PDB file of N, CA, C and O in Angstrom:
ATOM      1  N   UNK A   1      -6.117  15.493   8.371  1.00  0.00           N
ATOM      2  CA  UNK A   1      -5.278  16.643   8.092  1.00  0.00           C
ATOM      3  C   UNK A   1      -4.414  16.365   6.865  1.00  0.00           C
ATOM      4  O   UNK A   1      -3.971  15.238   6.643  1.00  0.00           O
ATOM      5  N   UNK A   2      -4.187  17.391   6.090  1.00  0.00           N
ATOM      6  CA  UNK A   2      -3.231  17.285   4.997  1.00  0.00           C
ATOM      7  C   UNK A   2      -1.823  17.400   5.568  1.00  0.00           C
ATOM      8  O   UNK A   2      -1.624  17.973   6.639  1.00  0.00           O
ATOM      9  N   UNK A   3      -0.852  16.855   4.849  1.00  0.00           N
ATOM     10  CA  UNK A   3       0.514  16.812   5.356  1.00  0.00           C
ATOM     11  C   UNK A   3       1.070  18.199   5.627  1.00  0.00           C
ATOM     12  O   UNK A   3       1.813  18.394   6.589  1.00  0.00           O
ATOM     13  N   UNK A   4       0.719  19.152   4.794  1.00  0.00           N
ATOM     14  CA  UNK A   4       1.271  20.496   4.978  1.00  0.00           C
ATOM     15  C   UNK A   4       0.712  21.173   6.220  1.00  0.00           C
ATOM     16  O   UNK A   4       1.238  22.198   6.655  1.00  0.00           O
ATOM     17  N   UNK A   5      -0.364  20.607   6.806  1.00  0.00           N
ATOM     18  CA  UNK A   5      -0.947  21.213   7.992  1.00  0.00           C
ATOM     19  C   UNK A   5      -0.161  20.903   9.265  1.00  0.00           C
ATOM     20  O   UNK A   5      -0.251  21.650  10.239  1.00  0.00           O
ATOM     21  N   UNK A   6       0.603  19.818   9.269  1.00  0.00           N
ATOM     22  CA  UNK A   6       1.396  19.529  10.464  1.00  0.00           C
ATOM     23  C   UNK A   6       2.887  19.447  10.197  1.00  0.00           C
ATOM     24  O   UNK A   6       3.667  19.361  11.146  1.00  0.00           O
ATOM     25  N   UNK A   7       3.313  19.469   8.944  1.00  0.00           N
ATOM     26  CA  UNK A   7       4.729  19.546   8.578  1.00  0.00           C
ATOM     27  C   UNK A   7       4.842  20.579   7.470  1.00  0.00           C
ATOM     28  O   UNK A   7       4.180  20.464   6.439  1.00  0.00           O
ATOM     29  N   UNK A   8       5.665  21.571   7.674  1.00  0.00           N
ATOM     30  CA  UNK A   8       5.750  22.673   6.715  1.00  0.00           C
ATOM     31  C   UNK A   8       6.155  22.214   5.314  1.00  0.00           C
ATOM     32  O   UNK A   8       5.669  22.752   4.319  1.00  0.00           O
ATOM     33  N   UNK A   9       7.046  21.220   5.233  1.00  0.00           N
ATOM     34  CA  UNK A   9       7.512  20.764   3.921  1.00  0.00           C
ATOM     35  C   UNK A   9       6.497  19.872   3.215  1.00  0.00           C
ATOM     36  O   UNK A   9       6.569  19.710   1.996  1.00  0.00           O
ATOM     37  N   UNK A  10       5.552  19.290   3.955  1.00  0.00           N
ATOM     38  CA  UNK A  10       4.556  18.405   3.356  1.00  0.00           C
ATOM     39  C   UNK A  10       5.073  17.009   3.083  1.00  0.00           C
ATOM     40  O   UNK A  10       4.388  16.216   2.437  1.00  0.00           O
ATOM     41  N   UNK A  11       6.270  16.688   3.560  1.00  0.00           N
ATOM     42  CA  UNK A  11       6.839  15.358   3.326  1.00  0.00           C
ATOM     43  C   UNK A  11       6.398  14.388   4.412  1.00  0.00           C
ATOM     44  O   UNK A  11       6.003  14.791   5.506  1.00  0.00           O
ATOM     45  N   UNK A  12       6.473  13.103   4.088  1.00  0.00           N
ATOM     46  CA  UNK A  12       6.141  12.050   5.045  1.00  0.00           C
ATOM     47  C   UNK A  12       7.393  11.222   5.269  1.00  0.00           C
ATOM     48  O   UNK A  12       8.071  10.859   4.307  1.00  0.00           O
ATOM     49  N   UNK A  13       7.708  10.923   6.497  1.00  0.00           N
ATOM     50  CA  UNK A  13       8.834  10.048   6.792  1.00  0.00           C
ATOM     51  C   UNK A  13      10.164  10.777   6.790  1.00  0.00           C
ATOM     52  O   UNK A  13      10.236  12.003   6.702  1.00  0.00           O
ATOM     53  N   UNK A  14      11.213   9.976   6.890  1.00  0.00           N
ATOM     54  CA  UNK A  14      12.564  10.498   6.961  1.00  0.00           C
ATOM     55  C   UNK A  14      13.182  10.500   5.564  1.00  0.00           C
ATOM     56  O   UNK A  14      13.454   9.429   5.022  1.00  0.00           O
ATOM     57  N   UNK A  15      13.410  11.660   4.972  1.00  0.00           N
ATOM     58  CA  UNK A  15      13.972  11.698   3.619  1.00  0.00           C
ATOM     59  C   UNK A  15      15.405  11.189   3.560  1.00  0.00           C
ATOM     60  O   UNK A  15      15.911  10.906   2.474  1.00  0.00           O
ATOM     61  N   UNK A  16      16.063  11.069   4.695  1.00  0.00           N
ATOM     62  CA  UNK A  16      17.439  10.566   4.714  1.00  0.00           C
ATOM     63  C   UNK A  16      17.498   9.064   4.413  1.00  0.00           C
ATOM     64  O   UNK A  16      18.569   8.541   4.104  1.00  0.00           O
ATOM     65  N   UNK A  17      16.377   8.378   4.497  1.00  0.00           N
ATOM     66  CA  UNK A  17      16.336   6.946   4.201  1.00  0.00           C
ATOM     67  C   UNK A  17      16.090   6.666   2.719  1.00  0.00           C
ATOM     68  O   UNK A  17      16.086   5.510   2.296  1.00  0.00           O
ATOM     69  N   UNK A  18      15.889   7.705   1.946  1.00  0.00           N
ATOM     70  CA  UNK A  18      15.630   7.535   0.519  1.00  0.00           C
ATOM     71  C   UNK A  18      16.888   7.074  -0.203  1.00  0.00           C
ATOM     72  O   UNK A  18      18.007   7.438   0.159  1.00  0.00           O
ATOM     73  N   UNK A  19      16.671   6.258  -1.240  1.00  0.00           N
ATOM     74  CA  UNK A  19      17.784   5.827  -2.078  1.00  0.00           C
ATOM     75  C   UNK A  19      17.382   5.980  -3.536  1.00  0.00           C
ATOM     76  O   UNK A  19      16.200   6.104  -3.860  1.00  0.00           O
ATOM     77  N   UNK A  20      18.374   5.969  -4.402  1.00  0.00           N
ATOM     78  CA  UNK A  20      18.102   6.049  -5.825  1.00  0.00           C
ATOM     79  C   UNK A  20      17.283   4.833  -6.269  1.00  0.00           C
ATOM     80  O   UNK A  20      16.391   4.955  -7.108  1.00  0.00           O
ATOM     81  N   UNK A  21      17.589   3.672  -5.708  1.00  0.00           N
ATOM     82  CA  UNK A  21      16.873   2.440  -6.078  1.00  0.00           C
ATOM     83  C   UNK A  21      15.398   2.536  -5.695  1.00  0.00           C
ATOM     84  O   UNK A  21      14.529   2.120  -6.462  1.00  0.00           O
ATOM     85  N   UNK A  22      15.114   3.079  -4.518  1.00  0.00           N
ATOM     86  CA  UNK A  22      13.717   3.229  -4.098  1.00  0.00           C
ATOM     87  C   UNK A  22      12.975   4.195  -5.020  1.00  0.00           C
ATOM     88  O   UNK A  22      11.817   3.961  -5.367  1.00  0.00           O
ATOM     89  N   UNK A  23      13.635   5.265  -5.409  1.00  0.00           N
ATOM     90  CA  UNK A  23      13.020   6.222  -6.323  1.00  0.00           C
ATOM     91  C   UNK A  23      12.758   5.616  -7.685  1.00  0.00           C
ATOM     92  O   UNK A  23      11.700   5.836  -8.274  1.00  0.00           O
ATOM     93  N   UNK A  24      13.718   4.853  -8.189  1.00  0.00           N
ATOM     94  CA  UNK A  24      13.539   4.203  -9.489  1.00  0.00           C
ATOM     95  C   UNK A  24      12.422   3.167  -9.439  1.00  0.00           C
ATOM     96  O   UNK A  24      11.652   3.051 -10.393  1.00  0.00           O
ATOM     97  N   UNK A  25      12.318   2.414  -8.351  1.00  0.00           N
ATOM     98  CA  UNK A  25      11.255   1.426  -8.216  1.00  0.00           C
ATOM     99  C   UNK A  25       9.890   2.092  -8.136  1.00  0.00           C
ATOM    100  O   UNK A  25       8.926   1.617  -8.737  1.00  0.00           O
ATOM    101  N   UNK A  26       9.807   3.184  -7.400  1.00  0.00           N
ATOM    102  CA  UNK A  26       8.539   3.919  -7.315  1.00  0.00           C
ATOM    103  C   UNK A  26       8.137   4.453  -8.687  1.00  0.00           C
ATOM    104  O   UNK A  26       6.967   4.393  -9.064  1.00  0.00           O
ATOM    105  N   UNK A  27       9.103   4.972  -9.426  1.00  0.00           N
ATOM    106  CA  UNK A  27       8.833   5.489 -10.760  1.00  0.00           C
ATOM    107  C   UNK A  27       8.407   4.365 -11.702  1.00  0.00           C
ATOM    108  O   UNK A  27       7.489   4.545 -12.503  1.00  0.00           O
ATOM    109  N   UNK A  28       9.062   3.211 -11.616  1.00  0.00           N
ATOM    110  CA  UNK A  28       8.717   2.069 -12.461  1.00  0.00           C
ATOM    111  C   UNK A  28       7.290   1.618 -12.191  1.00  0.00           C
ATOM    112  O   UNK A  28       6.521   1.374 -13.121  1.00  0.00           O
ATOM    113  N   UNK A  29       6.939   1.507 -10.912  1.00  0.00           N
ATOM    114  CA  UNK A  29       5.577   1.073 -10.561  1.00  0.00           C
ATOM    115  C   UNK A  29       4.532   2.063 -11.037  1.00  0.00           C
ATOM    116  O   UNK A  29       3.498   1.668 -11.574  1.00  0.00           O
ATOM    117  N   UNK A  30       4.796   3.348 -10.843  1.00  0.00           N
ATOM    118  CA  UNK A  30       3.845   4.369 -11.301  1.00  0.00           C
ATOM    119  C   UNK A  30       3.709   4.327 -12.816  1.00  0.00           C
ATOM    120  O   UNK A  30       2.605   4.457 -13.346  1.00  0.00           O
ATOM    121  N   UNK A  31       4.830   4.146 -13.517  1.00  0.00           N
ATOM    122  CA  UNK A  31       4.793   4.086 -14.976  1.00  0.00           C
ATOM    123  C   UNK A  31       3.979   2.901 -15.468  1.00  0.00           C
ATOM    124  O   UNK A  31       3.187   3.031 -16.401  1.00  0.00           O
ATOM    125  N   UNK A  32       4.171   1.744 -14.842  1.00  0.00           N
ATOM    126  CA  UNK A  32       3.395   0.555 -15.224  1.00  0.00           C
ATOM    127  C   UNK A  32       1.907   0.772 -14.985  1.00  0.00           C
ATOM    128  O   UNK A  32       1.080   0.434 -15.831  1.00  0.00           O
ATOM    129  N   UNK A  33       1.577   1.329 -13.843  1.00  0.00           N
ATOM    130  CA  UNK A  33       0.176   1.583 -13.501  1.00  0.00           C
ATOM    131  C   UNK A  33      -0.456   2.549 -14.502  1.00  0.00           C
ATOM    132  O   UNK A  33      -1.583   2.333 -14.948  1.00  0.00           O
ATOM    133  N   UNK A  34       0.261   3.605 -14.851  1.00  0.00           N
ATOM    134  CA  UNK A  34      -0.249   4.584 -15.810  1.00  0.00           C
ATOM    135  C   UNK A  34      -0.425   3.960 -17.191  1.00  0.00           C
ATOM    136  O   UNK A  34      -1.422   4.214 -17.866  1.00  0.00           O
ATOM    137  N   UNK A  35       0.537   3.146 -17.610  1.00  0.00           N
ATOM    138  CA  UNK A  35       0.442   2.496 -18.921  1.00  0.00           C
ATOM    139  C   UNK A  35      -0.758   1.553 -18.975  1.00  0.00           C
ATOM    140  O   UNK A  35      -1.469   1.512 -19.980  1.00  0.00           O
ATOM    141  N   UNK A  36      -0.988   0.795 -17.903  1.00  0.00           N
ATOM    142  CA  UNK A  36      -2.149  -0.102 -17.862  1.00  0.00           C
ATOM    143  C   UNK A  36      -3.451   0.683 -17.934  1.00  0.00           C
ATOM    144  O   UNK A  36      -4.402   0.260 -18.591  1.00  0.00           O
ATOM    145  N   UNK A  37      -3.494   1.833 -17.255  1.00  0.00           N
ATOM    146  CA  UNK A  37      -4.700   2.660 -17.282  1.00  0.00           C
ATOM    147  C   UNK A  37      -4.964   3.184 -18.689  1.00  0.00           C
ATOM    148  O   UNK A  37      -6.110   3.202 -19.138  1.00  0.00           O
ATOM    149  N   UNK A  38      -3.925   3.605 -19.380  1.00  0.00           N
ATOM    150  CA  UNK A  38      -4.089   4.114 -20.749  1.00  0.00           C
ATOM    151  C   UNK A  38      -4.573   2.993 -21.666  1.00  0.00           C
ATOM    152  O   UNK A  38      -5.437   3.214 -22.515  1.00  0.00           O
ATOM    153  N   UNK A  39      -4.019   1.794 -21.499  1.00  0.00           N
ATOM    154  CA  UNK A  39      -4.457   0.662 -22.323  1.00  0.00           C
ATOM    155  C   UNK A  39      -5.921   0.319 -22.055  1.00  0.00           C
ATOM    156  O   UNK A  39      -6.644  -0.052 -22.980  1.00  0.00           O
ATOM    157  N   UNK A  40      -6.361   0.435 -20.822  1.00  0.00           N
ATOM    158  CA  UNK A  40      -7.773   0.194 -20.508  1.00  0.00           C
ATOM    159  C   UNK A  40      -8.658   1.238 -21.179  1.00  0.00           C
ATOM    160  O   UNK A  40      -9.755   0.917 -21.636  1.00  0.00           O
ATOM    161  N   UNK A  41      -8.195   2.478 -21.242  1.00  0.00           N
ATOM    162  CA  UNK A  41      -8.991   3.533 -21.865  1.00  0.00           C
ATOM    163  C   UNK A  41      -9.164   3.309 -23.361  1.00  0.00           C
ATOM    164  O   UNK A  41     -10.139   3.780 -23.945  1.00  0.00           O
ATOM    165  N   UNK A  42      -8.243   2.605 -23.983  1.00  0.00           N
ATOM    166  CA  UNK A  42      -8.398   2.340 -25.416  1.00  0.00           C
ATOM    167  C   UNK A  42      -9.571   1.405 -25.686  1.00  0.00           C
ATOM    168  O   UNK A  42     -10.032   1.312 -26.823  1.00  0.00           O
ATOM    169  N   UNK A  43     -10.057   0.718 -24.668  1.00  0.00           N
ATOM    170  CA  UNK A  43     -11.198  -0.190 -24.822  1.00  0.00           C
ATOM    171  C   UNK A  43     -12.542   0.536 -24.748  1.00  0.00           C
ATOM    172  O   UNK A  43     -13.576  -0.046 -25.075  1.00  0.00           O
ATOM    173  N   UNK A  44     -12.535   1.782 -24.327  1.00  0.00           N
ATOM    174  CA  UNK A  44     -13.776   2.546 -24.180  1.00  0.00           C
ATOM    175  C   UNK A  44     -14.245   2.979 -25.562  1.00  0.00           C
ATOM    176  O   UNK A  44     -13.505   3.635 -26.294  1.00  0.00           O
ATOM    177  N   UNK A  45     -15.475   2.611 -25.920  1.00  0.00           N
ATOM    178  CA  UNK A  45     -15.968   3.018 -27.236  1.00  0.00           C
ATOM    179  C   UNK A  45     -16.259   4.525 -27.276  1.00  0.00           C
ATOM    180  O   UNK A  45     -16.863   5.079 -26.358  1.00  0.00           O
ATOM    181  N   UNK A  46     -15.821   5.160 -28.344  1.00  0.00           N
ATOM    182  CA  UNK A  46     -16.026   6.595 -28.509  1.00  0.00           C
ATOM    183  C   UNK A  46     -16.679   6.818 -29.858  1.00  0.00           C
ATOM    184  O   UNK A  46     -16.217   6.305 -30.878  1.00  0.00           O
ATOM    185  N   UNK A  47     -17.760   7.587 -29.857  1.00  0.00           N
ATOM    186  CA  UNK A  47     -18.447   7.928 -31.084  1.00  0.00           C
ATOM    187  C   UNK A  47     -18.384   9.436 -31.270  1.00  0.00           C
ATOM    188  O   UNK A  47     -18.883  10.189 -30.434  1.00  0.00           O
ATOM    189  N   UNK A  48     -17.773   9.876 -32.361  1.00  0.00           N
ATOM    190  CA  UNK A  48     -17.683  11.299 -32.662  1.00  0.00           C
ATOM    191  C   UNK A  48     -18.922  11.656 -33.469  1.00  0.00           C
ATOM    192  O   UNK A  48     -19.148  11.117 -34.552  1.00  0.00           O
ATOM    193  N   UNK A  49     -19.721  12.570 -32.928  1.00  0.00           N
ATOM    194  CA  UNK A  49     -20.974  12.912 -33.583  1.00  0.00           C
ATOM    195  C   UNK A  49     -20.883  14.208 -34.377  1.00  0.00           C
ATOM    196  O   UNK A  49     -21.534  14.345 -35.413  1.00  0.00           O
ATOM    197  N   UNK A  50     -20.096  15.146 -33.911  1.00  0.00           N
ATOM    198  CA  UNK A  50     -19.994  16.430 -34.591  1.00  0.00           C
ATOM    199  C   UNK A  50     -18.562  16.922 -34.452  1.00  0.00           C
ATOM    200  O   UNK A  50     -18.150  17.353 -33.375  1.00  0.00           O
ATOM    201  N   UNK A  51     -17.814  16.859 -35.529  1.00  0.00           N
ATOM    202  CA  UNK A  51     -16.404  17.249 -35.471  1.00  0.00           C
ATOM    203  C   UNK A  51     -16.190  18.708 -35.800  1.00  0.00           C
ATOM    204  O   UNK A  51     -15.129  19.258 -35.503  1.00  0.00           O
ATOM    205  N   UNK A  52     -17.166  19.343 -36.402  1.00  0.00           N
ATOM    206  CA  UNK A  52     -17.004  20.747 -36.775  1.00  0.00           C
ATOM    207  C   UNK A  52     -17.556  21.626 -35.668  1.00  0.00           C
ATOM    208  O   UNK A  52     -18.661  21.406 -35.173  1.00  0.00           O
ATOM    209  N   UNK A  53     -16.781  22.611 -35.291  1.00  0.00           N
ATOM    210  CA  UNK A  53     -17.208  23.540 -34.255  1.00  0.00           C
ATOM    211  C   UNK A  53     -17.620  24.854 -34.920  1.00  0.00           C
ATOM    212  O   UNK A  53     -16.937  25.870 -34.795  1.00  0.00           O
ATOM    213  N   UNK A  54     -18.729  24.814 -35.614  1.00  0.00           N
ATOM    214  CA  UNK A  54     -19.165  25.978 -36.387  1.00  0.00           C
ATOM    215  C   UNK A  54     -19.673  27.103 -35.494  1.00  0.00           C
ATOM    216  O   UNK A  54     -19.711  28.255 -35.927  1.00  0.00           O
ATOM    217  N   UNK A  55     -20.057  26.807 -34.281  1.00  0.00           N
ATOM    218  CA  UNK A  55     -20.571  27.820 -33.374  1.00  0.00           C
ATOM    219  C   UNK A  55     -19.457  28.571 -32.638  1.00  0.00           C
ATOM    220  O   UNK A  55     -19.730  29.517 -31.899  1.00  0.00           O
ATOM    221  N   UNK A  56     -18.226  28.159 -32.834  1.00  0.00           N
ATOM    222  CA  UNK A  56     -17.114  28.801 -32.132  1.00  0.00           C
ATOM    223  C   UNK A  56     -16.437  29.810 -33.051  1.00  0.00           C
ATOM    224  O   UNK A  56     -16.432  29.665 -34.274  1.00  0.00           O
ATOM    225  N   UNK A  57     -15.882  30.807 -32.442  1.00  0.00           N
ATOM    226  CA  UNK A  57     -15.190  31.857 -33.200  1.00  0.00           C
ATOM    227  C   UNK A  57     -13.782  31.443 -33.473  1.00  0.00           C
ATOM    228  O   UNK A  57     -13.030  32.188 -34.100  1.00  0.00           O
TER     229      UNK A  57
END
């Protein structure tokens, strides 16, 4: 089941236990993970074969 199917707000857990520090740590971890993913994508070779879109209006 999706969270919204058994809780109207779609939240998990007790939001009263949240702290600013926990939010900042979650944001830091997500940011690091996203940055690592972007750096990995720079390793993917890309070959541009046709840059002109002459068939488009």
